[in-house]
C-alpha positions as CSV (number, residue, x, y, z in Angstrom):
1,M,0.0,0.0,0.0
2,Q,1.3,3.5,-0.9
3,A,-0.1,6.4,1.1
4,I,-1.2,9.5,-0.9
5,Y,-0.7,11.9,2.0
6,E,2.2,12.5,4.4
7,V,4.4,9.3,4.5
8,A,6.4,8.7,7.6
9,V,10.2,8.2,7.1
10,S,10.0,5.2,9.4
11,T,6.9,3.5,10.8
12,P,5.9,5.3,14.0
13,R,5.6,2.6,16.7
14,M,3.6,3.9,19.7
15,V,3.5,1.8,22.8
16,Y,0.8,2.1,25.5
17,R,-0.1,0.3,28.7
18,L,-3.6,-0.4,30.1
19,A,-4.6,-2.8,32.8
20,D,-1.1,-4.5,32.8
21,Q,-1.3,-5.1,29.1
22,T,0.8,-3.7,26.3
23,I,-0.9,-2.1,23.3
24,V,1.4,-1.4,20.3
25,V,0.2,0.7,17.4
26,E,2.0,1.0,14.1
27,A,1.0,4.0,12.1
28,R,1.9,3.8,8.4
29,D,1.9,7.6,7.9
30,T,2.2,10.7,10.1
31,Y,-1.5,11.6,9.8
32,A,-2.4,8.2,11.1
33,A,0.0,8.7,14.0
34,R,-1.6,12.1,14.8
35,I,-5.0,10.4,14.9
36,I,-3.8,7.8,17.5
37,E,-2.0,10.4,19.6
38,R,-5.1,12.6,19.8
39,L,-7.7,10.0,20.5
40,F,-5.6,7.8,22.8
41,A,-5.0,10.9,24.9
42,G,-8.6,10.9,25.9
43,W,-8.4,7.4,27.3
44,Y,-6.4,5.9,30.2
45,L,-3.7,4.6,27.9
46,T,-0.3,5.3,29.4
47,P,2.4,6.0,26.8
48,V,5.7,4.2,27.4
49,T,9.0,4.6,25.6
50,V,9.4,2.7,22.3
51,T,12.3,0.7,23.7
52,E,10.1,-0.8,26.4
53,D,8.2,-4.0,25.2
54,A,9.9,-3.5,21.8
55,A,9.4,-7.1,20.9
56,V,5.6,-7.0,21.4
57,A,3.7,-7.5,18.2
58,P,1.5,-4.6,17.1
59,A,-2.1,-4.7,18.3
60,I,-3.3,-2.1,15.7
61,V,-1.9,-1.1,12.3
62,I,-3.4,2.1,10.9
63,A,-3.0,4.0,7.6
64,S,-4.7,7.0,6.1
65,G,-5.2,8.0,2.4
66,V,-4.5,4.5,1.0
67,K,-6.8,2.2,-0.8
68,P,-8.5,-0.2,1.6
69,P,-9.3,-3.9,0.8
70,E,-12.5,-4.8,-0.9
71,I,-15.2,-5.6,1.6
72,P,-16.9,-9.0,0.9
73,R,-20.4,-7.5,0.7
74,A,-21.9,-10.9,0.1
75,W,-21.1,-11.8,3.7
76,P,-23.8,-11.6,6.4
77,Q,-24.0,-8.1,7.8
78,F,-25.5,-6.2,10.7
79,E,-25.7,-2.6,11.8
80,I,-23.6,-1.6,14.9
81,A,-25.6,0.3,17.5
82,G,-22.9,3.0,17.8
83,G,-22.9,3.5,14.0
84,G,-21.4,1.6,11.1
85,V,-22.0,-1.8,9.4
86,C,-20.1,-5.1,10.2
87,Y,-19.6,-7.8,7.5
88,T,-18.5,-11.1,8.9
89,D,-18.2,-14.8,7.9
90,G,-17.8,-15.8,11.6
91,K,-14.0,-15.9,11.4
92,S,-13.1,-12.5,10.0
93,S,-14.9,-9.2,10.2
94,F,-14.9,-5.9,8.3
95,I,-16.4,-2.8,10.0
96,E,-17.3,0.1,7.7
97,V,-17.9,3.6,9.0
98,E,-18.3,6.3,6.3
99,N,-15.8,4.4,4.0
100,S,-13.2,4.0,6.7
101,I,-12.6,0.3,7.5
102,V,-11.6,-1.8,10.4
103,A,-10.5,-5.4,9.7
104,I,-10.6,-7.9,12.5
105,D,-9.1,-11.4,11.9
106,H,-7.2,-14.0,13.8
107,P,-6.2,-13.1,17.4
108,R,-2.5,-13.3,16.6
109,Q,-2.8,-10.7,13.9
110,A,-3.1,-7.0,14.3
111,V,-6.4,-5.2,13.9
112,E,-6.0,-3.2,10.7
113,V,-7.5,0.3,10.1
114,W,-7.8,2.2,6.9
115,I,-8.9,5.9,7.3
116,N,-10.8,7.4,4.4
117,G,-8.5,10.3,3.6
118,M,-7.8,13.3,5.7
119,V,-10.8,13.1,8.0
120,D,-11.4,15.9,10.5
121,L,-9.6,14.9,13.7
122,Q,-12.7,16.0,15.6
123,S,-15.0,13.8,13.6
124,T,-17.3,11.5,15.5
125,S,-17.0,8.9,12.7
126,L,-13.2,8.9,13.2
127,T,-13.5,8.4,16.9
128,R,-15.9,5.5,16.2
129,V,-13.5,3.8,13.9
130,V,-10.6,4.0,16.3
131,T,-12.8,3.0,19.2
132,Y,-13.9,-0.2,17.3
133,A,-10.3,-1.0,16.5
134,L,-9.1,-0.5,20.1
135,A,-11.9,-2.6,21.5
136,A,-11.0,-5.5,19.1
137,A,-7.3,-5.2,20.0
138,L,-8.1,-5.1,23.7
139,R,-10.3,-8.3,23.4
140,R,-7.3,-10.1,22.0
141,R,-5.4,-9.2,25.2
142,G,-8.1,-10.3,27.6
143,L,-9.6,-6.9,28.2
144,F,-13.3,-6.6,27.4
145,E,-15.1,-3.2,27.0
146,L,-18.2,-2.4,28.9
147,H,-20.4,0.7,28.7
148,S,-20.5,1.4,32.4
149,G,-19.8,4.0,35.1
150,A,-17.8,2.8,38.2
151,A,-17.5,4.0,41.7
152,I,-16.4,2.7,45.1
153,D,-18.4,3.0,48.4
154,P,-16.1,4.9,50.8
155,L,-17.6,3.0,53.8
156,S,-17.9,-0.6,52.6
157,G,-15.0,-0.3,50.1
158,Q,-17.2,-2.2,47.6
159,G,-17.0,-1.4,43.9
160,L,-20.1,-1.0,41.8
161,L,-20.7,-0.7,38.1
162,I,-23.6,1.4,36.6
163,I,-24.3,-0.3,33.2
164,G,-26.3,0.9,30.3
165,P,-26.3,2.6,26.9
166,S,-26.0,6.3,26.3
167,G,-28.9,8.2,27.9
168,S,-29.6,5.6,30.6
169,G,-28.4,7.7,33.6
170,K,-24.9,6.3,34.1
171,S,-23.1,9.6,34.1
172,T,-25.7,11.3,36.3
173,L,-25.5,8.7,39.0
174,T,-21.7,8.5,38.8
175,V,-21.4,12.2,39.2
176,Q,-23.7,12.3,42.2
177,L,-21.7,9.5,43.9
178,A,-18.4,11.2,43.2
179,T,-19.9,14.5,44.5
180,A,-20.7,12.8,47.7
181,G,-17.2,11.5,48.2
182,W,-17.3,8.1,46.6
183,S,-14.1,7.2,44.7
184,F,-14.6,7.1,40.9
185,L,-13.2,5.3,37.9
186,T,-15.2,6.5,34.9
187,D,-18.7,7.5,34.0
188,D,-19.1,5.7,30.7
189,V,-16.5,3.2,29.4
190,L,-14.4,0.7,31.2
191,V,-12.7,-2.7,30.5
192,L,-13.0,-5.9,32.4
193,S,-10.1,-8.3,33.1
194,S,-10.0,-11.6,35.0
195,D,-7.3,-13.3,37.0
196,R,-7.1,-15.5,40.1
197,A,-8.2,-12.7,42.3
198,G,-11.4,-12.3,40.3
199,V,-12.8,-9.9,37.8
200,R,-11.5,-6.3,37.9
201,A,-12.7,-3.2,36.2
202,W,-10.4,-0.6,34.8
203,P,-11.5,2.9,33.5
204,L,-11.0,3.6,29.8
205,R,-12.5,7.1,29.1
206,R,-10.9,10.0,31.0
207,C,-13.6,12.7,30.7
208,F,-17.0,12.8,32.2
209,A,-20.0,13.9,30.0
210,I,-23.2,15.2,31.4
211,T,-26.4,16.8,30.2
212,A,-27.5,20.3,30.8
213,E,-30.2,19.0,33.2
214,T,-27.6,17.2,35.4
215,F,-25.3,20.2,35.4
216,A,-28.2,22.6,36.4
217,A,-29.3,20.3,39.2
218,S,-25.8,20.1,40.8
219,D,-24.8,22.9,43.0
220,F,-21.5,21.2,43.4
221,L,-20.7,21.2,39.7
222,R,-22.0,24.7,39.0
223,A,-19.7,26.0,41.8
224,R,-16.6,24.2,40.4
225,A,-17.0,23.7,36.6
226,S,-17.4,26.1,33.8
227,I,-19.6,24.3,31.2
228,D,-21.4,26.3,28.5
229,Y,-24.6,24.7,27.1
230,T,-25.8,27.8,25.3
231,Q,-24.8,26.4,21.9
232,A,-25.8,22.8,22.5
233,Q,-29.1,21.0,21.8
234,P,-30.9,19.9,25.0
235,E,-30.0,16.2,24.4
236,N,-26.3,16.9,23.9
237,K,-23.7,16.2,26.6
238,K,-20.7,18.4,27.6
239,Q,-17.4,17.0,28.8
240,F,-15.3,17.9,31.8
241,A,-12.2,16.5,33.5
242,P,-13.3,14.9,36.8
243,H,-9.8,15.0,38.3
244,H,-10.0,18.8,38.5
245,I,-13.6,18.9,39.9
246,F,-14.2,16.2,42.5
247,N,-12.7,16.1,45.9
248,S,-13.1,12.3,45.9
249,E,-10.2,10.0,44.9
250,F,-9.7,8.6,41.4
251,K,-9.0,4.8,41.3
252,E,-7.2,3.0,38.6
253,Q,-9.2,-0.2,39.2
254,C,-11.8,-1.9,41.4
255,V,-13.2,-5.3,42.1
256,P,-16.9,-5.0,41.4
257,K,-19.4,-6.4,43.9
258,H,-22.6,-4.8,42.6
259,L,-24.0,-4.3,39.1
260,F,-26.8,-1.8,38.5
261,F,-28.4,-1.9,35.0
262,S,-29.7,1.6,34.6
263,Q,-32.5,2.9,32.5
264,L,-34.5,6.2,32.8
265,S,-38.0,5.5,34.2
266,G,-39.5,8.9,33.3
267,G,-40.9,9.1,36.8
268,E,-40.0,11.1,39.9
269,R,-38.8,8.3,42.2
270,S,-36.2,5.7,41.4
271,R,-36.7,2.0,42.0
272,V,-34.2,-0.9,42.4
273,V,-35.2,-4.5,41.7
274,R,-32.9,-7.5,42.4
275,L,-32.1,-9.6,39.4
276,S,-31.4,-13.4,39.2
277,S,-28.1,-14.6,37.9
278,P,-29.5,-15.7,34.5
279,E,-31.1,-12.2,34.2
280,V,-27.8,-10.5,34.9
281,M,-26.0,-12.7,32.4
282,T,-28.6,-12.0,29.7
283,R,-28.3,-8.2,30.3
284,L,-24.5,-8.4,30.2
285,I,-24.5,-10.3,26.9
286,R,-27.0,-7.7,25.5
287,M,-24.5,-5.0,26.4
288,N,-21.6,-7.0,25.0
289,P,-22.6,-8.1,21.5
290,W,-19.0,-8.9,20.6
291,S,-19.1,-11.7,23.1
292,G,-21.0,-13.5,20.3
293,Y,-19.8,-11.8,17.2
294,D,-16.0,-12.1,17.7
295,R,-15.6,-15.8,17.3
296,W,-11.9,-15.8,18.4
297,T,-12.4,-14.1,21.7
298,A,-16.0,-15.1,22.5
299,P,-15.1,-18.1,24.8
300,K,-12.9,-15.9,27.0
301,H,-15.3,-13.0,26.8
302,L,-18.2,-15.1,28.0
303,A,-16.1,-16.7,30.7
304,V,-15.3,-13.2,32.1
305,L,-18.9,-12.2,32.0
306,S,-19.9,-15.4,33.8
307,A,-17.3,-14.8,36.5
308,L,-18.6,-11.3,36.9
309,V,-22.1,-12.6,37.5
310,T,-20.8,-15.0,40.1
311,Q,-18.8,-12.3,41.8
312,C,-21.6,-9.6,41.9
313,A,-25.1,-9.0,43.0
314,G,-27.2,-7.6,40.1
315,Y,-30.0,-5.0,40.1
316,S,-32.3,-3.3,37.7
317,L,-32.2,0.5,38.4
318,L,-35.2,2.4,37.2
319,A,-33.7,5.9,37.4
320,G,-36.1,8.7,38.3
321,R,-35.6,12.4,38.6
322,D,-34.7,12.0,42.3
323,L,-31.2,10.8,41.3
324,L,-30.5,14.4,40.4
325,D,-30.2,15.0,44.1
326,P,-26.8,13.6,45.5
327,K,-28.1,12.8,48.9
328,T,-31.0,10.7,47.5
329,A,-28.7,9.0,45.0
330,V,-26.2,8.0,47.7
331,E,-28.9,6.8,50.1
332,L,-30.5,4.7,47.4
333,I,-27.3,2.9,46.3
334,A,-25.8,2.6,49.8
335,D,-28.8,0.5,50.8
336,Y,-27.3,-2.2,48.6
337,T,-23.6,-1.7,48.9
338,R,-23.6,-1.6,52.7
339,D,-26.1,-4.4,53.5
């Protein structure tokens, strides 16, 4: 492949660490390297010197402005909830997002990315492409992405995950707990790993993102954060750096003991319902479709989810408007983390 834009003199090899794993990225041109540097800066991926872990095979290979491979469009396909289309024969997969492509194959091979020209670095489609590639690379290293907030009860020391899609109340509840002094990991995206000590959760996304409603209801945030919603639509979220806002402690990992599957109820009062183990597993699989789609990593992925079910108590959280009050949110969740 010959790039049609800036070509690097030598292949930039960027090395990162996350959850005791090494992630090596090889960029085939300088623009691709800039993409990785910008996007990875928003995640808890720690850069290390190139000489460290130099022998580790690349997890991701990325190029921009080059001709991608032909997608086998006769393969079965499905739309991805976050945006894009996946074509797969059960062994290999191609994800297409606005003509950029992610190729996922055998676990011993790198995840390959072809960026469609000089895409705006702020583009949501570009973020989506790199996110899909990173998630696939992490799965091949035993780290499994989960859309979840995470916090730790300061009294019991027990970790909890607040699981759900965008708009389910994850960020609001995580913000309220952090406001009240609970240690925090992330409000939206984390990864799970498993070892002899059990399943651990590690934060992935650095920033928090909240709605104008959550911000307006929080005296704590309004006193400490400058967030301008005047140019945003009501449903849009704004980001802030939690490390500069909360007095509570950031934690690099936790051992979850409670799983709250959050959804907005539309009512005033929140309600928590205990779930059976099969119900928890069903909901986890629904939140982790790649546990079935990615054939090479599915057995390990399902094993980690199963271990998480055994390790944790699971609940359905029907989130009402009362969770906009930090005291109410803490009292509600503490009833379960301190029993």
